[in-house]
C-alpha positions in Angstrom: 95.7 45.2 135.5 97.0 43.2 139.0 98.2 40.4 136.8 99.8 42.3 133.7 101.6 44.8 136.6 102.6 41.2 138.5 103.8 40.1 135.1 106.3 42.6 134.8 107.5 42.3 138.2 108.4 39.1 138.1 110.5 39.9 134.8 112.3 42.2 136.8 113.2 40.2 139.6 114.2 37.4 137.6 116.6 39.7 135.7 118.0 41.1 138.9 120.3 39.0 141.9 120.7 40.6 145.7 123.4 39.8 148.1 120.1 39.1 150.5 119.1 36.4 147.9 122.7 34.8 148.2 122.6 34.6 151.8 120.9 31.5 153.4 119.6 31.4 157.1 121.3 28.2 158.8 119.0 25.7 158.5 119.3 24.7 162.4 116.9 22.8 164.4 116.8 23.4 167.4 118.2 26.9 167.1 121.8 27.5 169.5 121.4 30.1 172.2 124.2 31.8 170.3 125.3 32.0 167.0 128.0 33.8 165.2 128.8 34.0 161.7 131.0 35.4 158.8 129.1 36.2 155.8 130.7 35.7 152.3 133.6 34.1 153.8 135.1 31.2 152.2 133.5 27.8 153.8 135.1 24.4 154.9 135.1 21.5 152.9 134.0 18.1 153.8 136.2 16.4 151.5 136.5 12.2 151.1 140.0 12.5 153.6 138.0 13.9 156.3 138.8 12.9 159.8 137.9 13.5 163.6 140.6 13.6 166.8 139.9 13.0 169.5 141.8 13.1 172.8 143.7 10.0 173.6 142.0 9.5 176.8 138.3 9.6 175.2 135.8 7.2 176.7 134.3 4.5 174.6 131.1 6.4 174.6 133.2 9.5 173.1 134.7 7.3 170.6 131.1 5.9 169.7 129.3 8.8 169.4 131.9 9.6 167.0 131.3 6.5 165.1 128.1 6.8 164.9 128.7 10.8 163.5 130.8 9.2 160.8 127.7 6.7 159.6 125.6 9.7 159.9 127.7 12.0 157.9 128.1 9.6 155.4 124.2 8.8 155.0 124.0 12.7 154.2 126.5 12.7 152.1 126.6 9.6 150.2 130.1 9.1 150.6 131.4 5.7 150.7 132.3 4.3 153.6 136.2 3.9 154.2 135.9 7.5 153.2 136.2 9.0 156.5 137.8 7.6 159.9 139.0 8.9 163.0 142.9 10.4 163.1 145.6 11.0 165.0 145.2 13.7 168.3 145.4 17.5 166.8 145.2 16.0 162.9 141.5 15.7 162.3 139.9 18.3 160.3 137.7 18.2 163.3 138.6 17.9 166.8 136.9 17.1 169.9 138.0 18.0 173.1 136.2 17.0 176.1 136.6 17.8 180.1 135.9 14.5 181.5 133.7 11.7 180.3 129.9 11.4 181.3 128.5 9.4 183.7 128.6 5.3 182.8 125.0 5.4 183.6 123.5 8.5 181.8 122.2 10.5 184.6 119.4 14.0 184.2 121.2 17.3 184.8 124.4 16.2 183.2 126.3 19.3 181.0 125.4 19.1 177.3 126.9 22.5 176.8 129.0 23.0 174.3 130.9 25.2 171.5 131.7 24.9 167.9 134.2 26.8 165.8 134.3 25.6 162.1 136.9 27.9 160.1 137.8 27.5 156.1 140.6 25.0 157.1 139.3 23.6 160.4 136.7 22.5 162.9 136.7 22.6 166.9 134.3 21.2 169.0 134.7 21.7 172.7 132.3 20.3 175.4 132.6 19.6 179.3 131.4 16.3 179.2 131.1 13.6 176.2 126.8 14.4 176.6 127.9 18.0 174.9 129.9 16.8 172.3 127.0 14.4 170.8 124.9 17.7 170.7 128.1 19.5 169.5 128.1 16.5 166.8 124.3 17.1 165.9 125.1 20.6 165.3 127.8 19.9 162.9 125.5 17.4 160.5 122.8 20.3 160.5 125.2 22.4 159.2 127.1 19.9 156.0 125.3 21.9 153.1 125.9 21.2 149.2 127.5 24.2 147.6 129.5 24.7 144.2 132.8 22.8 146.2 130.6 20.1 147.2 129.0 19.5 151.1 130.3 22.1 152.6 130.0 24.1 156.1 129.5 27.6 156.7 132.7 29.6 158.7 130.4 29.8 162.0 131.2 29.8 166.2 128.1 28.8 167.9 128.1 28.5 172.4 124.8 26.6 173.0 123.3 24.5 175.9 119.7 23.3 176.7 117.0 25.4 178.3 115.9 22.3 180.2 117.4 18.9 181.6 115.1 16.8 180.7 113.3 16.9 176.8 111.7 13.8 175.8 109.3 11.6 174.0 107.0 8.8 175.1 105.9 6.2 172.5 102.8 3.9 173.9 103.9 0.8 172.9 100.8 -0.7 174.3 98.0 0.0 172.4 99.5 -0.9 169.1 103.1 -3.0 169.3 106.3 -0.6 168.5 108.7 -3.0 166.1 112.2 -2.6 167.0 113.7 -1.6 164.3 110.6 1.6 164.3 112.5 2.4 168.0 115.1 2.5 167.1 115.0 5.0 163.7 113.4 7.2 166.1 116.3 7.2 168.2 118.0 9.1 165.5 115.2 11.1 164.8 115.5 12.1 168.8 119.5 12.2 168.7 119.4 14.6 165.7 117.0 17.3 167.3 119.4 16.7 171.0 116.5 15.4 173.1 117.6 13.1 175.9 114.6 11.2 177.2 113.0 7.8 175.7 110.0 7.4 178.1 108.5 4.1 176.9 104.7 3.2 177.9 105.0 -0.7 178.1 102.0 -1.5 180.1 98.1 -0.2 179.5 94.7 -2.3 179.1 95.3 -3.2 175.5 98.9 -4.7 176.3 101.8 -6.0 178.5 105.0 -5.7 176.2 108.2 -6.6 178.1 109.1 -10.2 179.1 109.0 -11.0 182.8 111.0 -14.1 183.5 109.4 -13.9 187.8 106.1 -13.7 185.8 105.6 -14.8 182.6 102.0 -14.8 182.0 102.7 -11.2 182.1 103.4 -11.3 178.2 102.3 -14.0 177.9 99.2 -14.0 178.2 98.9 -10.3 178.2 100.5 -9.1 174.4 99.3 -11.5 171.7 102.6 -12.6 171.7 104.1 -9.1 170.7 106.2 -8.2 173.7 109.8 -7.4 173.7 112.4 -9.7 174.9 114.6 -8.3 178.0 117.6 -9.0 175.1 115.6 -6.3 173.0 115.3 -4.3 175.8 118.4 -4.3 176.7 119.6 -3.5 172.9 117.2 -0.9 172.9 118.8 0.9 176.0 122.2 0.7 174.8 121.5 2.0 171.2 120.0 5.2 173.0 122.5 5.7 175.5 125.0 5.2 172.5 122.7 8.7 171.3 122.8 10.0 174.6 119.0 9.4 175.2 118.2 7.9 178.5 115.4 4.7 178.5 112.6 5.9 181.3 109.7 2.4 181.6 106.6 3.4 182.1 104.0 0.4 184.0 101.0 1.7 184.6 99.6 1.7 187.8 97.0 0.6 189.4 94.4 1.2 186.6 95.0 1.1 182.9 96.5 -2.5 183.8 93.7 -4.8 182.7 96.3 -6.7 180.7 98.2 -7.5 183.7 95.2 -9.1 185.0 94.7 -11.6 182.5 97.0 -14.0 183.7 97.1 -12.9 187.1 93.5 -12.0 188.2 94.2 -12.0 191.9 95.7 -8.3 191.4 93.1 -6.7 190.4 90.0 -5.6 192.5 87.2 -7.1 190.2 86.7 -11.0 189.9 87.0 -11.1 186.6 87.8 -13.1 183.9 89.7 -10.7 182.0 91.2 -10.3 178.7 93.7 -8.0 176.6 91.2 -5.3 176.0 90.6 -3.8 172.3 89.0 -0.6 172.4 90.2 2.6 173.7 89.1 4.7 176.9 89.1 4.4 180.5 88.2 1.2 181.9 87.2 0.3 185.7 89.6 -2.4 186.4 92.3 -1.4 189.0 94.6 -2.8 191.0 93.3 -4.4 194.6 94.9 -1.3 197.0 94.1 -3.4 199.9 95.6 -6.8 199.6 99.3 -7.2 200.6 99.8 -9.9 198.6 99.3 -7.2 195.4 102.4 -5.2 197.2 104.0 -8.5 197.1 103.9 -8.9 193.6 104.8 -5.5 192.6 107.7 -5.9 194.6 109.0 -8.7 192.7 108.6 -7.2 189.7 109.6 -3.7 190.1 113.3 -5.6 191.7 113.1 -7.0 188.2 112.7 -4.6 186.1 114.2 -2.3 187.9 117.3 -4.5 187.1 116.7 -4.5 183.8 116.1 -0.4 183.2 119.4 1.2 184.3 117.8 4.9 184.5 116.8 6.5 188.1 113.5 6.9 187.3 110.7 4.4 187.3 107.5 5.6 186.0 104.2 4.0 187.5 101.5 5.9 185.5 98.7 6.5 188.4 96.1 8.2 186.0 92.9 8.0 185.3 91.7 5.0 187.6 87.8 5.8 187.6 87.8 3.7 191.4 84.5 1.7 190.3 86.1 -1.6 191.0 86.7 -0.1 194.4 83.4 1.0 194.9 81.3 -1.7 194.1 83.8 -4.1 196.3 82.4 -4.5 199.7 85.9 -5.6 201.1 88.1 -2.9 199.6 85.0 -0.1 201.0 85.8 -1.8 204.5 89.3 -1.5 204.3 88.8 2.2 203.6 86.6 2.5 206.3 89.0 0.9 208.7 91.9 3.2 207.5 89.8 6.6 207.4 90.3 6.3 203.8 87.3 9.4 202.9 87.4 8.8 199.2 89.0 7.2 195.7 91.4 9.5 195.8 92.7 8.9 199.6 92.9 5.0 198.5 94.9 5.5 195.4 97.2 7.8 197.5 97.5 4.9 199.7 98.4 2.6 197.1 100.8 5.4 195.4 102.8 5.4 198.5 103.0 1.7 199.5 104.1 1.6 195.7 106.5 4.7 196.2 108.5 2.6 198.9 108.9 0.2 196.9 110.3 2.0 193.9 112.9 3.6 196.6 113.7 -0.4 197.9 115.2 -0.9 194.6 117.2 1.9 194.0 114.9 4.2 191.7 112.9 7.3 192.0 109.1 7.7 191.4 107.5 8.9 188.4 103.8 9.7 187.5 101.0 11.9 186.0 99.0 14.2 187.7 96.7 12.0 190.2 99.9 10.8 192.1 101.1 14.0 193.7 100.4 14.3 197.4 101.4 16.8 200.0 102.9 13.7 202.3 105.2 12.1 199.1 109.1 12.5 199.4 109.7 15.3 197.4 112.2 13.5 195.2 109.3 12.3 193.2 108.7 13.6 189.4 104.9 14.6 188.3 104.3 14.5 184.9 101.4 17.0 183.6 98.6 16.2 181.3 96.6 18.8 182.7 98.5 21.6 182.4 100.8 24.6 183.8 98.5 24.8 186.6 98.9 21.6 188.0 102.7 21.9 186.9 103.0 25.1 189.0 100.8 23.4 192.1 103.6 20.3 192.5 106.7 23.1 192.1 105.1 24.9 194.6 104.5 21.6 196.9 108.3 21.5 196.2 107.8 18.6 193.9 110.3 18.9 190.3 107.4 18.4 187.2 107.5 17.7 183.4 104.7 19.4 180.9 103.5 17.3 178.6 100.2 18.7 178.3 100.3 21.0 174.9 102.4 18.1 173.6 100.2 15.7 172.9 101.2 14.3 169.2 98.6 12.2 169.1 95.9 14.7 169.0 96.8 16.2 165.9 97.5 19.5 166.2 99.6 22.1 163.9 103.1 22.7 164.7 102.3 26.3 165.5 100.2 24.8 168.5 102.8 22.8 170.0 105.3 25.7 169.5 103.0 28.4 171.2 103.2 26.0 174.5 106.1 26.7 176.8 106.7 25.2 180.8 107.0 28.8 182.1 103.7 30.5 180.8 100.6 31.1 182.3 100.3 29.7 186.1 104.2 29.1 185.8 105.8 31.9 184.2 104.8 33.9 187.8 106.6 30.8 190.2 109.6 32.1 192.4 112.9 30.9 191.0 113.4 28.1 193.6 110.3 26.7 192.3 111.3 27.1 188.2 114.2 25.1 189.2 111.8 22.5 189.9 110.4 22.4 186.2 112.7 20.3 184.3 111.5 20.4 180.9 108.7 18.1 179.0 107.6 15.7 176.7 105.8 15.2 174.0 103.2 11.9 174.1 102.7 9.6 170.9 99.5 7.4 172.2 98.9 4.9 169.5 95.0 4.1 169.5 95.6 5.1 165.8 99.1 4.6 164.8 101.1 1.9 163.3 104.5 1.1 162.5 103.6 2.2 159.3 102.3 5.7 160.0 103.9 6.2 163.4 106.6 8.3 162.1 104.5 10.8 160.4 102.6 11.0 163.5 106.1 12.4 165.1 108.4 14.0 162.9 108.5 16.7 161.9 106.6 18.5 164.3 108.7 16.5 167.1 111.8 18.6 166.2 109.8 21.9 166.8 108.7 20.2 170.2 112.6 19.5 170.9 113.7 23.4 169.2 111.0 24.9 172.5 112.7 22.7 175.3 116.1 23.4 174.1 116.7 26.8 172.3 115.9 30.3 174.5 112.1 31.0 175.3 112.9 34.1 173.1 113.2 31.9 169.5 109.0 31.8 168.9 109.7 33.2 165.1 106.8 31.0 163.6 107.6 32.0 159.6 112.0 30.8 160.7 110.6 27.6 162.7 108.2 26.2 159.9 111.0 27.5 157.3 113.7 25.4 159.2 111.3 22.3 160.1 111.2 22.1 156.0 114.6 21.7 155.6 115.0 18.9 159.2 112.4 17.3 157.8 113.9 16.0 154.8 116.8 16.1 156.5 115.4 13.0 158.6 115.3 11.1 156.0 118.4 10.0 156.0 117.7 8.2 159.0 115.2 5.6 157.7 112.5 7.6 159.4 109.4 6.9 157.3 107.4 10.2 157.8 107.6 11.5 154.1 107.9 8.1 152.4 105.1 6.0 154.1 102.5 8.3 152.3 103.4 8.1 148.6 103.3 3.7 149.5 100.1 4.1 151.4 98.3 6.3 148.4 99.8 3.6 146.0 98.4 1.0 147.9 94.3 2.7 148.6 94.8 3.6 144.4 96.0 0.3 143.3 98.3 2.3 140.8 101.6 3.5 141.1 100.3 7.0 139.6 98.6 9.0 142.6 98.9 12.4 141.3 94.9 12.7 141.8 95.0 11.4 145.3 98.0 13.0 146.3 96.8 16.8 145.1 93.9 16.3 147.5 96.1 14.4 150.3 98.2 17.5 150.2 96.1 19.7 151.6 93.5 17.8 153.9 94.2 17.1 157.8 92.8 14.4 160.5 90.3 15.9 162.3 91.8 17.1 165.4 91.8 16.5 169.7 89.4 13.5 170.1 87.1 14.1 168.0 88.3 10.5 165.5 86.7 8.2 167.5 83.3 10.6 168.1 83.2 10.9 164.2 83.2 6.8 163.6 80.8 5.0 161.5 82.1 2.5 164.5 83.4 2.0 167.8 87.0 1.7 167.1 88.9 -0.9 168.2 92.8 -2.1 168.2 91.3 -4.7 165.2 91.0 -1.9 163.3 93.0 -1.2 159.7 95.2 1.8 159.7 94.4 1.9 156.1 92.4 5.1 154.8 93.5 8.2 153.7 93.2 10.0 157.3 95.9 7.2 158.7 98.3 7.9 155.3 97.6 12.3 155.4 100.0 14.5 157.7 98.8 16.1 160.8 99.4 19.1 159.7 99.1 20.3 155.4 101.9 22.6 155.2 100.5 23.0 151.6 97.4 24.5 153.1 99.6 26.7 155.5 102.0 28.3 152.5 98.4 28.6 150.7 97.0 30.5 153.5 100.1 32.6 153.8 100.1 33.6 150.0 96.5 34.2 150.4 97.1 36.6 153.2 100.4 38.5 152.4 98.1 39.2 149.1 94.9 40.5 150.2 96.5 42.6 152.5 100.2 44.2 151.4 101.8 45.1 148.1 101.9 43.4 145.5 104.8 40.5 145.7 105.6 39.8 142.0 104.4 36.7 140.8 102.3 36.3 144.0 99.1 35.6 142.4 100.6 33.4 139.4 101.3 31.1 141.8 97.7 31.6 143.3 96.3 30.7 140.0 98.5 27.9 139.6 97.3 26.2 142.7 93.7 27.2 142.3 93.5 26.2 138.7 95.4 22.6 139.8 92.4 22.0 142.6 89.7 23.2 140.2 90.8 20.1 137.2 91.9 17.5 139.8 87.9 16.3 140.5 88.4 14.4 136.9 91.5 12.8 136.9 90.4 11.9 140.9 87.0 10.6 140.7 88.9 7.7 137.6 91.1 6.7 139.8 88.4 6.5 142.4 85.9 4.5 140.7 88.1 1.2 141.3 89.0 2.1 144.8 86.7 1.5 147.9 89.1 2.9 150.2 88.8 6.3 148.3 84.9 6.3 147.5 84.3 7.8 150.6 86.8 11.1 149.8 85.0 11.8 146.7 82.9 14.8 148.7 86.0 16.6 149.9 87.8 15.8 146.0 84.6 17.6 144.7 84.7 20.1 147.2 88.1 21.1 146.7 87.4 21.5 142.9 84.2 24.1 144.1 86.9 26.2 145.9 89.5 26.2 143.3 86.9 27.8 140.5 85.4 30.1 143.2 89.0 31.0 143.8 89.7 31.9 140.5 86.7 33.8 140.0 87.6 36.0 142.8 90.8 36.3 141.0 89.1 37.6 138.0 86.9 40.0 139.8 90.2 41.8 141.7 91.8 41.7 138.2 88.8 43.4 136.4 88.7 45.9 139.3 85.0 45.0 140.0 83.3 44.2 143.3 81.8 41.0 143.4 78.4 40.5 143.7 76.5 39.7 146.6 74.7 37.0 145.8 77.7 35.3 144.7 79.6 36.2 147.6 76.9 34.7 149.8 76.9 31.5 147.5 80.4 31.0 147.7 81.1 32.0 151.6 78.4 29.3 151.9 80.4 27.0 150.2 83.4 27.3 151.9 81.0 27.0 155.4 80.0 23.2 153.6 83.6 22.5 153.0 85.6 22.9 156.0 83.1 20.7 157.5 84.6 16.8 158.3 84.2 14.4 156.0 85.7 11.0 156.3 87.7 12.2 159.7 89.3 15.0 156.9 89.3 18.3 156.8 89.8 20.6 153.4 92.0 22.9 155.5 92.2 25.6 151.8 88.3 26.3 152.5 89.4 29.1 154.7 92.3 31.1 152.6 89.3 30.7 149.2 87.2 32.2 151.6 89.2 35.5 152.6 89.6 36.0 148.9 85.9 35.5 148.4 85.5 38.1 150.6 88.5 40.3 149.6 87.0 40.5 146.1 83.8 41.6 147.6 85.2 44.3 149.4 84.6 43.6 152.6 87.5 43.0 155.3 88.4 38.9 155.5 87.4 36.7 158.4 88.5 33.1 159.4 86.9 30.4 159.2 87.0 28.3 162.1 86.5 24.4 162.5 83.6 23.2 163.4 83.3 22.0 167.1 83.1 18.3 165.8 86.0 18.6 164.2 88.8 20.0 167.0 
């Protein structure tokens, strides 16, 4: 009876069109501070003659921003290169006005607010600075949609400004080198969602990635030949500046520094010899804080890099120094005793204080991870917190500015909802005095690179990065998950225009694994699995992973979050808990049937591919769960209560299916278990991930 009723309701709805169905939610991300639309009014049509007016005295950064905007508009509309152009003042379809130009070298805290008004005949963008105009141009692009009249924008008035002045993405180019073209396309993506800081992690145990003219052995011996020339660094800085993005370099010290010692072993606290590290983790080598020669070297190196990177901030790392080399060196221990340094933490504080003075000498402000915090340091330094809001609150209460990265680690493969729930002002920071809250500048997502390559890095950053960008830009009250996921889905496709490969690379990787262009059976499986979470991938590996381990398995190709599994889970929750939505059971049945029948085709594909052999048990579980879900629906349709013996057997299968295999998790086990429990008349319970997968 349930199935018959669902069919009747589907037919009725198909024959009825409502005003609600005609209206569309704006697909903006980040969501603006204030949006006013005019429902049902005429739209602004983007014609081939579209043009943009800028003030006669517009600075070069604004003119460059508009040129980039016009190119981006061509990307999104497919228009011919000569269609769109600049127009004389006040004669363009889009008219831009600003109060004053942005700083030549972009600075923290510059005004990024703007007002965008779109009418059926024209659009007006007003901003205090060029940076604000850049952000408004991105909003204009996101408003463009396909209509019966062609590409058009809704009539709307948007008043917008960021919640935080520092909204960043860190890319680790040390553990796996990130080519220039990959950096550029991710800068395009960052600009598209209004991020404004690119934190470039350029040295670690696994590689030193910047050319040093003063100390050439750093890149010659510490990079495996994979490094950025200074000309390339300038190219990236210029590319980022044109998009309103600051570039902050990080050179990690005194730990995470093995690659420094390959060419300059005298910097280290132990005798060596040293080689570029191939494994992951925290290692013993650390700079010698007791030698004056260390600070002479750093003075010259920081001076060179300070001239190369124009941003005010210089990140020195400072994290995860285990102190073992210091403890094992009698000369260092004697130095600590002579200077009344009680432990390794005090020795590191001594080192950090010396480095801070060097950084300041070269006109820069020091930034570092939690471990550099010390109450005696100058109050202008910035603490980047990987430990969480308590650490951030402690820093603020001691007078230091801070950034939150805890909860925004993209490499941990957390679902978007988990990142979206993290806010710089929650928990210990929520109760800070207003003056202390002002010291929290925002946050940065981190893309650590143990398990990324140029091929799959985009999929680890996007589209989840867009949700973090929204958390740092939009009002704190913007928290609706369904809205976020719906808008993120559109933004994910929209970002394809910038040559980001978060959607396209997976298809190529699946084809390579299967050895054929027809990967439909493999994709059916790949769409509903996720990599294991947190740091469990290394724990579950059959052999210790290294920088030389190929990243060519299914775990490397699938998305960090299965949006298909999430949609299925939402469908099941609504189906078993609320009124019958027309067509809901048909959709669920169709999906379950596809899973049940997929294993035969998948096995035929895997027969000729060594890469797919490890995933055969997961394919089997997908088929078994598909069949179990269909049986559960059959019981509900017949109005019968599923037998306890059948229910127990199927739940056991679901609990086994969610165990990690091939470092993957089959994400549909939990919603199928809910169907099984509902068919037995039980209240559905959550099936939690095993600890080994978290």
